[in-house]
N, C-alpha and C positions, 0 to 999 in steps of 0.2 A: 556511510555508504560510499562505495567507490563505483564510478562508471568509467568503463573503458570502451573505446571504439575498436572493434576487431572486424576487419573485412566488411565494413559498412553496417555492421549490426551493433546495437547497443547491448552491452552485457551489464546487468545489475547484480552486484554482489552484496549480500547481506553481511553486515559486520556488527560486532558488539561495540558499543560506544560507552564512554564514561557517563555521558549525560542521558537522562531518561527523557524520552519524547512522548507526547500525548498522541495516541492514534486517532485519526480523523473518523474512523469507523466505530470503534468500541469505546473510545475515550480513556482507555487504560494507558498507564505510563510504562514504557518498556525501552530497552536499549537495543533491541534487535528488530529491524524493519527497514523500510526504504522511504525515501522522500520522492514523492510523485507530484509534479506540477505544483510545488509549493506546500504540499501537505504530507504528513507522515502517516504511513500505514504499517502496523506491526506485522510480524511474521505470522502470527496466529490468524489474523484477518486475511492476509494474503493467501494462506493455505485454504481457509474457508471459502473465500471468493473463488479460488481456482477449482474447488471441488463442488460448488453449488450448481445444480442443474437449473436450466432456464425455467422449468415449471415450479421450482421451489419458491414459496412466498418471500424468502429472504433475498432472492435474486433482484427483485424490484428495489428493495432497500439499498442493496449494494450499488445498483445503477444510480440511484438518487444521490448517495454519498459521493460516488466517483464524479458525477456531474457537478456537484458542489465544488469539488476540488478543481475541476476543469474551468468552471466559470469564475472562480476567485483567483486562480493561479495566473 
């Protein structure tokens, strides 16, 4: 993952890496994703989180897992 500061905004760029990382959300091992507050989130989960409506039962699960990252990071 690369992070660059551009005009006071953080831009997160997904990159493919040689090492597979375990996703904090789905526990799958993948090489495409981001590190967020000390935990890795795969691109599939990022997309699912982004497309989940607040009313969806999965929303609460995602909030729980992201809060875990925040508290342990």
